[in-house]
Residue frames as qw, qx, qy, qz and C-alpha x, y, z in Angstrom:
[[0.775, -0.265, 0.530, 0.221, -25.84, 2.76, -41.41],
 [0.378, 0.704, -0.447, -0.403, -23.43, 2.84, -44.32],
 [0.903, 0.042, 0.421, 0.072, -22.80, -0.22, -46.44],
 [0.160, 0.760, -0.517, -0.360, -19.67, -0.49, -48.55],
 [0.976, 0.212, 0.055, -0.022, -19.01, -3.24, -51.07],
 [0.361, -0.673, 0.589, 0.264, -15.52, -4.68, -51.38],
 [0.891, 0.453, 0.006, -0.038, -13.81, -6.16, -54.44],
 [0.330, -0.656, 0.604, 0.310, -10.40, -7.66, -55.09],
 [0.682, 0.513, -0.421, -0.307, -9.03, -9.11, -58.31],
 [0.093, 0.422, -0.885, 0.171, -7.23, -11.73, -56.16],
 [0.407, 0.163, 0.830, -0.343, -10.52, -13.57, -55.53],
 [0.193, 0.360, 0.794, 0.451, -13.08, -14.72, -58.09],
 [0.214, -0.067, -0.074, -0.972, -15.34, -11.96, -59.32],
 [0.500, 0.230, 0.609, -0.571, -18.98, -12.24, -58.37],
 [0.024, 0.044, 0.843, 0.535, -20.83, -14.36, -60.94],
 [0.133, -0.642, -0.737, -0.163, -24.25, -13.05, -60.00],
 [0.107, -0.774, -0.127, -0.610, -26.01, -10.08, -58.44],
 [0.716, -0.675, -0.124, 0.130, -23.91, -9.97, -55.25],
 [0.098, 0.882, -0.425, 0.180, -20.65, -8.55, -53.91],
 [0.637, 0.228, -0.667, 0.312, -17.54, -10.49, -52.87],
 [0.415, -0.339, -0.622, 0.572, -17.95, -8.84, -49.48],
 [0.150, -0.800, -0.259, -0.520, -19.79, -6.04, -47.72],
 [0.312, 0.012, -0.531, 0.787, -18.61, -3.82, -44.87],
 [0.385, -0.627, -0.322, -0.596, -21.36, -2.76, -42.47],
 [0.631, -0.711, 0.011, -0.311, -21.50, -1.70, -38.80],
 [0.290, -0.723, 0.617, -0.110, -17.88, -2.61, -38.11],
 [0.741, -0.088, 0.666, 0.009, -18.04, -6.04, -39.71],
 [0.261, 0.414, -0.672, -0.556, -17.03, -7.66, -42.97],
 [0.773, 0.168, 0.530, -0.305, -19.52, -10.16, -44.42],
 [0.009, -0.366, 0.752, 0.548, -18.25, -12.29, -47.29],
 [0.813, 0.222, -0.204, -0.497, -20.17, -14.05, -49.98],
 [0.899, -0.166, 0.404, 0.026, -19.70, -17.80, -50.01],
 [0.181, 0.691, -0.621, -0.322, -16.51, -18.75, -51.80],
 [0.970, 0.124, 0.204, -0.050, -16.29, -21.87, -53.91],
 [0.649, -0.388, 0.438, 0.487, -13.03, -23.25, -55.37],
 [0.574, 0.789, 0.167, 0.140, -12.91, -20.97, -58.40],
 [0.620, -0.117, 0.090, 0.770, -9.46, -19.86, -59.49],
 [0.039, 0.787, 0.232, -0.570, -9.60, -16.03, -59.60],
 [0.009, 0.495, -0.495, -0.714, -7.86, -15.71, -62.97],
 [0.072, -0.003, -0.885, -0.461, -9.28, -18.60, -64.97],
 [0.584, -0.035, 0.186, -0.789, -12.65, -18.60, -63.17],
 [0.729, 0.066, -0.643, -0.227, -12.51, -22.40, -63.46],
 [0.826, -0.509, 0.114, -0.214, -13.08, -24.87, -60.61],
 [0.026, -0.643, 0.765, -0.034, -9.77, -26.20, -59.30],
 [0.792, 0.092, -0.578, -0.175, -9.23, -29.88, -59.95],
 [0.264, 0.268, -0.806, 0.457, -8.85, -32.33, -57.11],
 [0.428, -0.422, -0.790, 0.121, -10.41, -33.62, -53.94],
 [0.316, -0.880, -0.333, -0.120, -12.05, -31.69, -51.12],
 [0.604, -0.549, 0.007, 0.578, -8.63, -30.81, -49.64],
 [0.395, 0.103, 0.369, 0.835, -7.51, -29.17, -52.89],
 [0.071, -0.697, -0.490, -0.519, -10.84, -27.40, -53.20],
 [0.490, -0.802, -0.286, 0.186, -10.65, -26.19, -49.59],
 [0.556, -0.260, 0.121, 0.780, -7.17, -24.77, -50.23],
 [0.180, 0.349, 0.411, 0.823, -8.58, -22.62, -53.06],
 [0.310, -0.781, -0.482, -0.249, -11.68, -21.57, -51.10],
 [0.557, -0.713, -0.168, 0.391, -9.55, -20.40, -48.17],
 [0.464, -0.063, 0.246, 0.849, -7.07, -18.67, -50.51],
 [0.007, 0.594, 0.477, 0.648, -9.99, -16.78, -52.04],
 [0.451, -0.823, -0.344, -0.036, -11.22, -15.77, -48.59],
 [0.619, -0.415, -0.011, 0.667, -7.67, -14.76, -47.59],
 [0.309, 0.267, 0.330, 0.851, -7.59, -12.40, -50.58],
 [0.239, -0.751, -0.412, -0.457, -10.85, -10.78, -49.45],
 [0.620, -0.696, -0.230, 0.280, -9.59, -10.48, -45.86],
 [0.566, -0.148, 0.120, 0.802, -6.36, -8.88, -47.08],
 [0.111, 0.505, 0.386, 0.764, -8.28, -6.39, -49.21],
 [0.427, -0.788, -0.344, -0.279, -10.35, -5.47, -46.13],
 [0.107, 0.669, -0.473, 0.564, -7.21, -5.05, -44.00],
 [0.722, -0.443, 0.353, -0.398, -7.96, -7.91, -41.60],
 [0.192, 0.378, -0.905, -0.016, -6.59, -11.39, -40.86],
 [0.596, -0.224, -0.755, -0.158, -7.95, -14.77, -39.86],
 [0.299, -0.183, -0.669, 0.655, -7.59, -13.60, -36.25],
 [0.242, 0.095, 0.118, -0.958, -10.31, -11.00, -36.92],
 [0.489, -0.145, -0.684, -0.522, -12.77, -13.61, -38.18],
 [0.402, -0.197, 0.563, -0.694, -15.57, -14.14, -35.68],
 [0.740, 0.190, 0.539, -0.354, -17.72, -16.70, -37.56],
 [0.157, 0.287, -0.766, -0.553, -17.41, -19.09, -40.48],
 [0.797, 0.202, 0.370, -0.432, -20.16, -21.07, -42.10],
 [0.035, -0.400, 0.845, 0.352, -18.89, -24.09, -44.00],
 [0.828, 0.263, 0.130, -0.477, -20.89, -26.13, -46.47],
 [0.187, -0.343, 0.889, 0.238, -19.80, -29.63, -47.52],
 [0.620, 0.113, -0.520, -0.576, -21.37, -31.83, -50.15],
 [0.855, -0.229, -0.459, -0.079, -20.90, -34.76, -47.77],
 [0.515, -0.778, 0.305, -0.192, -19.80, -35.05, -44.16],
 [0.960, 0.005, 0.093, 0.263, -17.53, -37.87, -45.34],
 [0.549, 0.592, -0.078, 0.585, -15.20, -35.03, -46.40],
 [0.396, -0.905, -0.042, -0.148, -15.13, -33.41, -42.94],
 [0.776, -0.473, 0.161, 0.384, -11.74, -34.76, -41.80],
 [0.615, 0.246, 0.286, 0.693, -9.95, -33.70, -45.00],
 [0.022, 0.832, 0.229, 0.504, -11.68, -30.31, -44.96],
 [0.556, -0.830, -0.045, -0.018, -10.92, -29.77, -41.27],
 [0.793, -0.218, 0.135, 0.552, -7.24, -30.59, -41.73],
 [0.402, 0.441, 0.229, 0.769, -6.80, -27.84, -44.32],
 [0.254, -0.847, -0.239, -0.400, -9.03, -25.42, -42.39],
 [0.707, -0.672, -0.051, 0.212, -7.02, -25.93, -39.17],
 [0.698, -0.058, 0.169, 0.694, -3.67, -25.45, -40.91],
 [0.245, 0.567, 0.277, 0.736, -4.71, -22.32, -42.81],
 [0.343, -0.842, -0.199, -0.366, -6.43, -20.62, -39.86],
 [0.390, 0.375, -0.569, 0.619, -3.55, -21.35, -37.52],
 [0.158, -0.146, -0.707, 0.673, -4.32, -20.05, -34.03],
 [0.385, -0.076, -0.080, -0.916, -7.54, -18.30, -35.13],
 [0.022, -0.232, -0.962, 0.144, -10.59, -19.94, -33.61],
 [0.376, -0.073, -0.098, -0.919, -13.75, -18.29, -34.91],
 [0.634, 0.164, 0.602, -0.457, -17.15, -19.75, -34.13],
 [0.177, 0.256, -0.770, -0.557, -18.03, -22.21, -36.90],
 [0.781, 0.204, 0.414, -0.421, -20.95, -24.08, -38.33],
 [0.067, 0.322, -0.830, -0.450, -20.32, -26.93, -40.76],
 [0.706, 0.254, 0.453, -0.481, -23.24, -28.51, -42.56],
 [0.297, 0.032, 0.839, 0.454, -23.75, -31.02, -45.35],
 [0.435, 0.470, 0.083, -0.763, -25.96, -29.74, -48.12],
 [0.784, 0.366, 0.493, -0.089, -27.83, -31.35, -50.99],
 [0.681, 0.500, 0.261, 0.467, -25.90, -29.39, -53.60],
 [0.296, -0.684, 0.062, 0.663, -23.45, -26.55, -54.13],
 [0.455, 0.806, -0.110, -0.362, -22.85, -24.29, -57.15],
 [0.482, 0.639, -0.577, -0.162, -21.07, -26.02, -60.02],
 [0.960, -0.121, -0.240, -0.075, -21.23, -29.30, -58.09],
 [0.254, 0.605, -0.600, 0.457, -18.21, -28.38, -55.94],
 [0.649, -0.212, -0.697, 0.219, -17.39, -30.17, -52.70],
 [0.425, -0.478, -0.432, 0.635, -17.04, -27.14, -50.40],
 [0.070, 0.734, 0.180, 0.651, -18.16, -23.53, -49.91],
 [0.474, -0.419, -0.468, 0.617, -17.22, -21.20, -47.02],
 [0.010, 0.801, 0.153, 0.579, -18.44, -17.76, -45.98],
 [0.542, -0.237, -0.497, 0.635, -17.33, -15.67, -43.03],
 [0.172, -0.938, -0.166, -0.249, -17.90, -12.65, -40.83],
 [0.641, 0.022, -0.287, 0.712, -14.90, -10.64, -39.55],
 [0.252, -0.879, -0.244, 0.322, -14.61, -7.70, -37.18],
 [0.497, 0.688, 0.019, 0.529, -13.12, -4.63, -38.86],
 [0.479, -0.137, -0.349, 0.794, -10.58, -2.46, -37.05],
 [0.066, -0.856, -0.402, 0.320, -12.00, 0.64, -35.39],
 [0.467, 0.591, 0.169, 0.635, -11.44, 3.79, -37.40]]
């Protein structure tokens, strides 16, 4: 099995010993994205909706670099600081993903990096070569 790491300057660089994404066995696995702006590497200001916009923009940049779209995403795992934010998060998620309907898990967690409100990771199917 070959494993290939993926990097784009249009998403925040990894801030630890991990890759933005990895291609393996016909799939793309992303690291969790938090609402870091890719240029400033600062957390975007605002509520969970604003943070979700940035998280999904970061993931879009990774998908684009891999040559896939939201329609190729088979699974997302979404982490919220509180389930009180679910409706606002889900509104942005639904709009950005459009007709794509990957399997999804959404959980509330005790804490996220840099005390953000949301983090999302995903798995996408890569096109056959």
